[in-house]
C-alpha positions in Angstrom: -0.3 -0.2 0.1 1.7 3.1 -1.1 1.1 5.7 2.2 -0.7 9.4 1.1 -1.0 11.6 4.0 -3.6 14.1 3.3 -2.1 17.9 3.2 -5.1 18.8 6.1 -7.2 16.9 8.2 -10.0 18.4 10.5 -10.7 17.8 14.2 -13.6 17.4 16.4 -13.3 18.2 20.0 -15.2 15.8 22.1 -13.4 16.6 25.4 -16.2 18.8 26.6 -18.4 15.5 26.4 -17.2 12.3 25.9 -14.2 13.5 27.8 -16.4 14.2 31.0 -19.5 12.4 30.9 -17.4 9.4 32.7 -15.9 11.6 35.4 -17.0 11.8 38.9 -15.5 14.1 39.6 -17.5 17.5 39.2 -16.7 20.1 37.2 -18.3 23.9 38.1 -20.1 25.6 35.5 -18.1 28.4 35.5 -15.0 26.0 34.7 -16.9 24.2 31.8 -17.7 27.8 30.2 -14.1 28.7 30.9 -12.5 26.2 29.0 -14.7 25.8 26.2 -14.2 29.0 25.4 -10.5 28.0 25.6 -11.2 25.8 23.1 -13.0 28.3 21.3 -9.7 29.9 20.4 -7.5 27.4 19.6 -8.5 27.1 15.8 -10.7 23.8 16.4 -13.1 24.0 13.6 -16.2 22.0 15.9 -16.5 21.6 19.7 -19.4 19.2 21.1 -19.6 21.1 24.2 -22.1 19.5 26.0 -24.7 16.0 26.2 -28.5 16.6 26.6 -29.2 13.1 27.7 -31.1 12.8 30.7 -29.3 13.8 33.8 -30.2 11.0 35.6 -28.2 8.8 33.0 -25.0 11.6 32.9 -25.0 13.6 36.1 -21.3 15.1 35.1 -23.2 16.9 32.0 -26.7 17.9 33.4 -25.7 21.5 33.4 -25.5 21.7 29.8 -28.1 23.9 29.4 -26.5 26.8 31.3 -23.4 26.2 29.3 -25.0 26.1 26.1 -26.4 29.7 27.0 -23.2 31.0 28.4 -20.5 29.5 26.4 -18.5 32.6 24.0 -19.3 31.7 20.5 -16.6 32.1 18.1 -18.4 32.4 14.4 -15.6 30.1 12.9 -16.9 27.1 15.1 -19.5 24.9 14.9 -20.7 24.0 18.0 -22.6 20.4 18.5 -24.5 18.0 21.3 -25.7 14.7 22.0 -29.4 14.5 21.8 -30.8 11.5 22.4 -34.6 12.2 21.6 -36.9 15.1 20.8 -37.4 16.4 24.1 -33.2 16.4 24.3 -33.1 18.3 21.1 -35.5 20.9 22.6 -33.4 21.5 25.0 -30.5 21.4 22.9 -32.2 24.1 20.3 -33.0 26.3 23.7 -29.1 26.5 24.5 -27.7 27.1 21.1 -26.3 24.2 18.7 -25.1 24.2 14.7 -25.7 20.5 14.8 -27.0 17.6 16.1 -25.5 14.2 17.1 -27.4 11.3 17.2 -26.2 8.4 18.2 -26.8 4.6 18.3 -25.0 0.9 18.4 -23.8 -1.5 15.5 -24.5 -4.3 18.3 -27.9 -5.0 19.6 -27.1 -5.7 23.4 -24.6 -2.6 23.7 -27.5 -0.5 21.9 -30.4 -1.6 24.2 -27.5 -1.0 27.5 -26.9 2.4 26.1 -30.5 3.6 24.8 -32.4 1.2 26.4 -34.1 0.2 23.1 -33.6 -2.4 20.5 -31.7 -1.3 17.2 -35.3 -1.4 15.8 -36.7 0.8 18.0 -34.0 3.7 17.9 -34.7 4.8 14.0 -38.1 6.1 14.3 -36.8 8.0 17.5 -33.2 9.1 15.5 -35.8 9.8 12.6 -37.8 12.5 14.2 -34.5 13.9 16.1 -33.3 14.2 11.8 -36.7 16.1 11.2 -37.3 18.6 13.3 -33.1 19.3 13.2 -33.5 19.8 9.8 -36.7 21.8 9.9 -34.6 24.4 12.1 -31.5 24.2 9.5 -29.6 22.0 11.9 -26.7 19.3 10.4 -26.7 16.2 11.9 -24.2 13.5 12.8 -24.8 10.6 13.5 -22.6 8.2 15.9 -22.2 4.4 15.3 -20.7 3.0 18.6 -19.2 -0.9 19.0 -18.2 -0.8 14.8 -15.2 -3.2 15.7 -16.0 -5.0 18.8 -18.8 -5.2 21.7 -18.1 -5.3 25.2 -21.3 -7.8 25.5 -20.8 -9.6 22.1 -17.3 -9.6 20.8 -16.7 -8.8 17.3 -19.4 -7.0 15.4 -19.9 -8.3 11.5 -19.1 -5.5 9.1 -22.5 -6.5 7.7 -24.4 -5.5 10.7 -22.4 -2.2 10.8 -23.6 -1.2 7.1 -27.3 -2.2 8.1 -26.9 0.7 10.9 -25.1 2.6 8.4 -27.7 2.3 5.6 -30.4 2.8 7.7 -29.0 6.3 9.6 -28.3 7.6 5.8 -31.5 6.9 4.7 -32.8 8.6 7.4 -31.2 11.6 6.8 -27.5 12.4 8.7 -25.3 14.7 7.1 -22.0 13.0 8.7 -21.3 9.3 10.1 -19.2 9.4 12.7 -18.0 5.3 13.4 -16.8 4.6 16.8 -14.1 1.7 18.3 -16.5 2.8 21.6 -13.9 0.0 23.4 -10.6 0.9 21.7 -10.1 -3.2 20.9 -9.4 -2.1 16.7 -5.9 -2.8 15.3 -5.0 -1.6 11.7 -5.9 -4.8 10.1 -9.2 -4.3 11.3 -9.9 -0.7 10.3 -8.8 -1.7 6.8 -11.7 -3.8 6.5 -14.1 -1.6 7.7 -13.2 1.0 5.4 -13.0 -0.6 2.6 -16.4 -1.6 2.4 -17.6 1.6 4.1 -15.9 4.0 1.1 -16.6 1.4 -1.4 -20.3 1.4 -0.3 -20.6 5.6 0.1 -17.7 6.7 -2.0 -19.4 10.2 -1.8 -20.6 10.6 1.9 -18.6 12.6 5.2 -17.0 10.0 7.0 -15.6 10.6 10.5 -13.8 8.0 12.9 -13.8 7.7 16.6 -11.0 6.1 18.3 -10.7 5.4 22.1 -7.3 4.1 23.4 -7.7 1.7 25.3 -5.1 -0.5 23.8 -2.2 2.5 22.8 -3.6 1.8 18.9 -5.5 4.9 18.2 -2.6 6.8 16.6 -2.2 3.9 14.0 -5.8 3.3 13.7 -6.0 7.0 12.5 -2.4 6.4 10.6 -4.8 3.4 9.0 -7.7 5.8 8.1 -6.1 8.6 6.5 -4.6 6.2 4.0 -8.4 5.5 3.3 -9.0 9.0 2.6 -10.4 9.8 5.7 -9.4 13.6 7.1 -12.4 14.1 9.9 -11.4 12.7 13.3 -12.6 12.9 16.9 -10.2 13.4 19.6 -10.7 14.5 23.5 -8.3 16.8 25.5 -5.4 15.1 27.2 -7.2 11.9 26.4 -10.5 12.4 28.8 -13.6 9.4 28.0 -15.4 6.5 28.6 -18.4 5.1 27.7 -20.7 4.7 30.9 -22.0 1.4 29.1 -18.6 0.0 27.4 -16.7 -1.6 30.9 -13.2 -1.4 30.7 -13.2 1.5 28.0 -10.7 4.0 27.9 -10.5 7.8 26.4 -11.0 9.0 23.3 -7.7 9.5 21.4 -6.0 12.8 23.0 -6.0 15.6 21.3 -2.6 16.4 22.1 -1.2 13.1 20.7 -3.2 13.7 17.6 -1.5 17.1 16.9 1.4 15.6 17.6 1.0 12.8 14.6 -0.3 15.4 12.4 2.0 17.8 12.6 5.0 15.8 12.4 3.4 14.1 9.1 2.9 17.9 8.2 -0.5 17.8 7.7 -2.4 21.1 8.5 -4.9 21.5 11.2 -5.0 25.4 12.2 -4.8 24.1 15.7 -2.5 26.2 17.8 -1.5 23.4 20.6 0.4 26.2 23.0 -3.5 27.2 23.6 -4.5 23.0 23.7 -1.5 22.8 26.1 -3.2 24.9 28.2 -6.6 24.0 28.0 -5.1 20.5 29.3 -3.5 21.8 32.2 -6.9 23.8 33.3 -9.1 20.7 33.0 -6.6 18.6 34.7 -6.4 20.9 37.6 -9.6 21.0 37.7 -10.4 17.4 37.6 -7.7 16.9 40.1 -5.9 13.6 38.4 -3.1 13.2 35.3 -4.2 13.2 31.7 -3.3 10.3 30.2 -1.9 12.3 27.1 1.9 11.1 26.5 2.8 14.4 24.3 0.9 15.9 27.3 2.6 14.8 30.1 6.2 15.1 28.4 5.5 18.8 27.0 4.4 20.0 30.6 7.5 18.2 32.4 9.3 19.6 29.7 7.7 23.4 30.4 8.1 23.0 34.5 12.1 22.3 33.9 12.2 25.5 31.7 10.3 27.1 34.2 12.5 26.2 37.2 16.1 27.4 34.3 14.1 30.6 34.3 13.5 30.9 38.2 17.0 29.9 39.1 18.5 32.2 36.3 16.3 35.3 38.2 17.9 34.5 41.5 21.5 34.4 40.1 20.2 37.8 38.6 18.9 40.3 40.7 19.1 43.1 38.6 17.1 41.8 36.0 13.1 41.8 36.4 12.0 38.3 35.6 8.3 39.3 37.3 6.6 38.7 33.8 3.2 37.7 33.7 2.7 34.8 34.2 0.8 33.3 30.9 2.9 35.6 29.2 5.9 34.1 30.9 4.8 30.6 30.1 4.4 31.5 26.2 8.0 32.5 26.5 9.3 29.4 27.6 6.9 27.4 25.2 8.5 28.8 22.2 11.4 28.5 23.5 11.0 24.7 24.4 9.2 24.0 21.0 12.2 25.1 19.2 15.1 23.5 21.5 13.5 20.2 20.5 13.7 21.0 16.9 16.9 21.8 17.1 17.6 18.9 18.4 15.2 16.8 16.0 17.1 18.7 13.0 20.2 17.5 14.3 19.5 13.7 14.7 17.8 13.7 11.0 21.3 15.6 9.8 22.7 12.6 11.1 21.1 9.3 8.9 
């Protein structure tokens, strides 16, 4: 296979929804709003800011309406939310969305656990949501979960996935997001699915949604790009997990995905400095270490660089190092990036 990377990839940030939905630590509404506002200025083009599933099922996002009303809307960003039914869509429209996300599973047991309905009974519900959303001039993304493996049934047949996709397109969705919900897929399985999907839907908008339970998300994204996929869901710092998929880890980290794409010279338009700061912000609010390797490496390097700056300031009392904290972090960040790039260039020159 000849590898051809796309010139540009669009990242959909799902951290505020998929990232927080499984967290037991409550993030204050003010903090959610501040975090999303940071993401809105990062160059990310689509943010899934919350879920309008009943708070009984997703208590971590019970403030979805208030969050939606209070976030600063960047005209260059599409704001979407997860909606389970017409009531959820009504609340989402009141709060403000540009796009609605409907969802179901390719496996019967996961669908019943996640939605409390059979696959057959789910279609009319989604159909009503799509119809109403379209009447309000909103685009609709259809999520299909468990397209590779189901936590209850095991391997999911590709034909079963295609049957669900067929129905969703018939119902009028604009974009199809295929989810490795429990993060068990490997590149050969991604190849097999996308061979079928790209052949069956050559002119449809396809998004891939990888979780990183087994550390395969980045490899799977590289495989998907070679099949022409240029849209991916990711979550800041690698937050995430599904309440109804036991053992599933978070989504692929936006930080790790950006590192990959920058290394491949694939444009994203995303400011990785803002992404790093937004990751630090939510890590502090959750009081837990984020799993992203890129985030943790760069954070440790930033801390070391900051220590060197502080030490230099102590040795040079006649010079002022009392910079505004944010500005000082920016200076350290740029210096560190240039230093790492010089090291990389030296390494490549020896090859």
